[in-house]
N, C-alpha and C positions, 0 to 999 in steps of 0.2 A: 437763408438757403445760400446766401454767399459764404458762409464757414465752411459750408459743406462744398462748392463748388472748388474754394481753395484749398481743403482739407485733400481731395481728389487731385485737383495737378501738385501738391506736396509729396503724395502719395507716389505719383507716376515719377515725379523727377528723382524718387529717392530709389524707384525700382530702377531707374533707367541707370544710374552710374554707375554702377560695378554689378552687371547683366549674369555676368557668370560667378561672380561672388569669389572671387580669388586674392588672395595675401597679396599684397606686393612686395618689390624684389628685399626691401628693409627687412620686414616683419618675417620672410625667410630666413633670413638670414640671423637674425635676432632669437628668430625659434628652434634653429636646426643648432644652434649655440647653446641656447639654455634648456635644451632637452638634455644637454649631458651629464647636468647636474644634478644630483639626488634630490629628490624632495624634500627631506627630511634636512637638509641644509637648510632653508627657506626658517622649517620651525625654529631649529636649536639658536637661528637669529634671529630668531626674535623673543624667544624666553633667553637668548645674553642682553637684547635692548632691554627687557624689561628687568631682570637681576641688575644691569647695571644703574636703570633709572634708578630702581630703589633705593640700591648703593646710594648714588648720589645724591639722594633725597633724604638719609637718615645724615648723609655728611654735611647738611646743610647747603645743597649748590640748588638750591630750586631751580631756577631756569633750566641750567644745563639738564639736572632730571628730568624736568616737563619735555625740554628739546630730544632727548633721546628715548624717550617715553613716549612716543609719536611714531618712534620708526615701528614700534611690532607690529601693528596693523600695515602697514605698503608690503613689510615682509610676507606676513601672511599672505596677503591677496600678490604677491610675485607667486609664492608656493603653491596657489591654488590655479593659478595660471600656467605654470611650469607644469603641473600634474596633467590638464586638460592640454596642452600640447602632445604629452606623451602618451594620452591613453588615444587621443581623437586624432593626435594627429595635424598636421598641415599639409594645404595643396600641394 
């Protein structure tokens, strides 16, 4: 019973935090700039990170290869975010 009350209280606080569901000025500024970038830029950057990582691995630079290889997923996520902003727009 106590957990249900706590859950209702938390939901109430969350729903009242940003009732208009609008983005802040920083998010608007970032979205307006990133929407200008072509979506395939992020795909090619991700592929470039994977290719660079593979090359470094072949050269025996294992730590650097792992470091660069981990960039691929964030670039793809940025590409998805960019695409959503372009399709859905922002506030």
